[in-house]
C-alpha positions as CSV (number, residue, x, y, z in Angstrom):
1,M,10.5,26.5,-5.2
2,A,8.4,23.5,-4.2
3,D,9.1,21.4,-1.1
4,N,12.4,19.4,-1.2
5,L,11.2,16.0,-2.3
6,L,14.5,14.4,-1.6
7,K,14.6,15.7,1.9
8,N,11.1,14.5,2.6
9,K,11.9,11.0,1.2
10,L,15.0,10.6,3.3
11,S,13.2,11.9,6.4
12,N,10.7,9.0,5.9
13,G,13.5,6.5,5.9
14,D,13.2,5.7,2.2
15,V,16.2,5.0,0.0
16,A,16.9,7.6,-2.7
17,I,18.9,7.0,-5.8
18,G,20.4,9.4,-8.4
19,P,23.4,9.8,-10.7
20,F,26.2,12.4,-10.9
21,V,25.7,14.7,-13.9
22,N,28.6,15.9,-16.0
23,I,26.7,16.6,-19.3
24,S,25.0,20.0,-19.6
25,S,21.8,18.7,-21.1
26,G,18.3,19.5,-19.8
27,A,17.0,16.5,-21.7
28,L,19.2,14.1,-19.7
29,I,17.8,15.6,-16.5
30,E,14.3,15.0,-17.7
31,I,15.2,11.4,-18.7
32,A,16.6,10.8,-15.3
33,A,13.3,11.9,-13.7
34,Y,11.2,9.9,-16.1
35,S,13.4,6.9,-15.4
36,G,12.5,7.1,-11.7
37,F,15.7,8.6,-10.2
38,D,15.1,10.7,-7.1
39,F,17.8,13.3,-7.5
40,V,20.7,14.4,-9.7
41,I,24.1,15.6,-8.5
42,L,25.3,18.5,-10.7
43,D,29.0,18.1,-10.5
44,T,31.2,21.2,-10.5
45,E,34.1,19.4,-8.8
46,H,35.0,16.6,-11.3
47,G,32.7,17.7,-14.0
48,P,32.8,20.7,-16.4
49,L,29.5,22.3,-15.3
50,D,29.5,26.0,-14.2
51,I,27.0,27.9,-12.1
52,P,24.9,29.4,-15.0
53,T,24.5,25.9,-16.5
54,C,23.6,24.4,-13.1
55,E,21.0,27.1,-12.7
56,D,19.3,26.1,-15.9
57,L,19.5,22.4,-15.1
58,C,17.9,23.2,-11.7
59,R,15.0,24.8,-13.5
60,V,14.6,21.7,-15.6
61,A,14.8,19.4,-12.6
62,H,12.1,21.3,-10.7
63,G,9.9,21.1,-13.7
64,V,10.0,17.3,-13.6
65,D,10.0,16.8,-9.8
66,I,13.6,15.5,-9.4
67,T,15.8,17.2,-6.8
68,P,18.9,18.9,-8.0
69,I,22.0,18.8,-5.7
70,V,25.1,20.7,-6.6
71,R,28.5,19.3,-5.7
72,V,30.9,22.2,-5.2
73,R,34.7,22.0,-5.8
74,E,35.7,22.7,-2.2
75,N,34.6,23.8,1.2
76,D,34.3,27.4,0.2
77,P,31.6,29.8,1.4
78,A,31.3,31.6,-2.0
79,Q,30.8,28.3,-3.9
80,I,28.3,27.0,-1.3
81,L,26.3,30.3,-1.4
82,R,26.1,30.3,-5.2
83,A,25.0,26.7,-5.4
84,L,22.1,27.3,-3.1
85,D,21.2,30.7,-4.5
86,I,20.5,29.2,-7.9
87,G,17.9,27.0,-6.3
88,A,19.6,23.7,-5.7
89,G,17.9,21.5,-3.2
90,G,21.2,21.0,-1.4
91,V,24.9,21.4,-1.6
92,Q,27.3,18.5,-1.5
93,V,30.8,19.4,-0.2
94,P,33.9,17.3,-0.6
95,Q,36.9,16.5,1.7
96,I,35.5,17.1,5.2
97,C,38.1,16.0,7.6
98,N,37.1,17.4,11.0
99,K,34.4,19.1,13.1
100,A,35.6,22.6,12.1
101,D,35.2,21.7,8.4
102,A,31.6,20.6,9.0
103,E,30.8,23.7,11.0
104,A,32.1,25.9,8.2
105,V,29.8,24.2,5.7
106,V,26.7,24.8,8.0
107,R,27.8,28.4,8.6
108,A,28.0,29.0,4.8
109,A,24.8,27.1,3.9
110,K,22.3,28.3,6.5
111,Y,20.9,31.7,7.4
112,S,21.0,33.1,10.9
113,P,20.4,31.8,13.6
114,L,21.8,28.5,12.1
115,G,24.6,30.1,10.1
116,M,25.8,33.2,8.3
117,R,24.8,32.5,4.7
118,G,24.9,35.7,2.6
119,V,21.4,37.2,2.3
120,S,19.8,38.3,-0.9
121,P,16.1,38.1,-1.7
122,Y,16.7,38.6,-5.4
123,T,17.9,35.1,-6.2
124,R,16.2,32.2,-7.8
125,A,16.1,30.4,-4.5
126,A,14.3,33.3,-3.0
127,R,11.9,33.7,-5.9
128,Y,13.5,37.0,-7.0
129,F,11.8,38.8,-4.1
130,A,8.3,37.6,-5.3
131,D,7.5,36.8,-1.6
132,G,8.8,40.1,-0.3
133,G,11.9,38.5,1.2
134,A,10.0,36.5,3.8
135,I,11.5,33.2,2.7
136,F,14.7,32.6,4.6
137,E,13.3,30.5,7.4
138,R,11.7,28.2,4.8
139,L,15.0,28.0,2.9
140,N,16.8,27.0,6.1
141,A,14.3,24.2,6.6
142,S,14.2,22.9,3.1
143,S,17.9,23.1,1.9
144,M,20.1,20.1,2.5
145,I,23.7,19.8,3.5
146,L,25.6,16.8,2.3
147,I,29.2,16.4,3.3
148,H,31.9,13.9,2.0
149,I,34.1,11.9,4.3
150,E,36.8,10.7,1.9
151,G,39.8,9.8,4.0
152,V,41.2,8.2,7.1
153,E,41.3,11.6,8.9
154,G,37.6,12.1,8.4
155,L,36.8,8.7,9.6
156,E,38.9,9.2,12.7
157,N,37.0,12.4,13.5
158,L,33.6,11.0,12.4
159,E,32.0,11.1,15.9
160,E,32.8,14.8,16.3
161,I,31.7,15.6,12.7
162,I,28.3,14.0,13.0
163,S,27.6,16.0,16.2
164,V,27.4,19.2,14.2
165,P,23.8,20.4,13.9
166,G,22.4,21.0,10.5
167,L,23.9,18.1,8.5
168,D,21.6,15.8,6.5
169,V,23.7,13.3,4.6
170,I,27.2,12.0,5.4
171,F,28.6,10.8,2.1
172,L,31.3,8.1,2.3
173,G,33.6,8.3,-0.7
174,P,34.9,4.9,-1.5
175,Y,37.4,5.9,-4.2
176,D,39.1,8.6,-2.2
177,L,39.0,6.5,0.9
178,S,40.8,3.7,-1.0
179,Q,43.5,6.1,-1.9
180,S,43.8,7.4,1.7
181,L,44.3,3.7,2.7
182,G,47.1,3.3,0.1
183,I,45.1,1.1,-2.2
184,P,43.7,3.6,-4.8
185,G,40.7,2.3,-6.8
186,Q,40.3,-0.9,-4.8
187,V,36.9,0.0,-3.5
188,N,35.9,-3.6,-2.8
189,D,39.0,-4.4,-0.7
190,P,37.9,-5.5,2.8
191,R,40.0,-2.6,4.3
192,V,37.7,-0.1,2.5
193,V,34.5,-2.0,2.9
194,D,35.0,-2.6,6.6
195,R,35.8,1.0,7.4
196,M,32.8,2.2,5.5
197,R,30.5,-0.3,7.2
198,E,31.7,0.8,10.6
199,A,31.1,4.5,9.6
200,A,27.7,3.7,8.3
201,N,26.6,2.2,11.5
202,L,27.8,5.2,13.5
203,I,26.1,7.7,11.2
204,N,22.8,5.8,11.3
205,D,22.9,5.6,15.1
206,A,23.3,9.4,15.1
207,G,20.0,9.7,13.1
208,L,21.7,11.0,9.9
209,T,21.5,9.6,6.4
210,V,24.4,7.6,5.0
211,G,25.4,8.3,1.4
212,T,27.9,6.6,-0.9
213,F,28.8,6.0,-4.6
214,A,27.9,2.8,-6.3
215,D,29.1,2.0,-9.9
216,S,26.7,-0.9,-10.4
217,P,23.3,-2.2,-9.3
218,E,25.0,-4.9,-7.4
219,A,27.1,-2.5,-5.4
220,A,24.1,-0.3,-4.8
221,N,22.1,-3.2,-3.3
222,R,25.1,-4.2,-1.1
223,W,25.2,-0.7,0.4
224,I,21.5,-0.4,0.8
225,D,21.6,-3.7,2.8
226,A,24.3,-2.0,4.9
227,G,22.1,0.9,5.8
228,V,22.9,3.4,3.1
229,G,20.0,5.6,2.2
230,Y,21.5,8.0,-0.4
231,I,22.9,6.1,-3.3
232,S,24.8,8.0,-6.0
233,L,24.5,5.5,-8.8
234,S,27.2,6.0,-11.4
235,V,27.6,9.1,-13.6
236,D,25.6,10.1,-16.6
237,T,28.5,9.6,-18.9
238,G,29.2,6.1,-17.5
239,I,25.5,5.2,-17.8
240,Y,25.4,6.2,-21.4
241,L,28.6,4.3,-22.1
242,Y,27.3,1.2,-20.4
243,G,24.0,1.4,-22.4
244,C,25.8,1.8,-25.7
245,R,28.1,-1.1,-25.1
246,H,25.3,-3.3,-23.9
247,I,23.2,-2.6,-27.1
248,L,26.2,-3.2,-29.4
249,R,27.1,-6.5,-27.6
250,E,23.5,-7.7,-28.2
251,I,23.9,-6.9,-31.9
252,R,27.4,-8.1,-32.6
253,T,27.4,-11.4,-30.6
């Protein structure tokens, strides 16, 4: 696998933008790359994608220089291992609530001495033993760990969570946070926005990248102005729906 282009971009302090992916189409991955997106998040939590499909989509992504990230369903070592073994540039893990949760992700995602990720040199990530197995240090350095803070408990434990070595992106989930605050779906409510801004400042001060979801260019720009560097811009299905509606409005009005 080539260098992790997304990790390099974020390390340089640049903003990276990419959509969640629910549709199992290599063509859409190519289109995302040709459109200028930096990454795609292959979604196995809310989307229907499975690991064999994600592996093929990772192959497509690497062919067009866009970084594939896999969002797993839960903080489970087996799911994290499989997501990284297929060659994803990183693993995105939901519902991190405390320091122990974050430590468990790092333990599952990194090889010794950083963690205890299961070792096999015969995976796509390890180039099927083409390098004789001498690849694990490089994989530790290139793979990314992205964790979701999606509730009040996670925000209350944020300082301890971001002290865990090995994390790259702290992703603030506005929709689940709104639900945790008792106002589900109201992501523009000041109670949600203020808590996310406070968290973003804390994460940036710790030298980590802040991530979040934006469902429109306007929302993306607001969060970029607030110091967010990893912008998940909508979902492939939503982007397609928006494009179709926009075209039809232009014709029918």
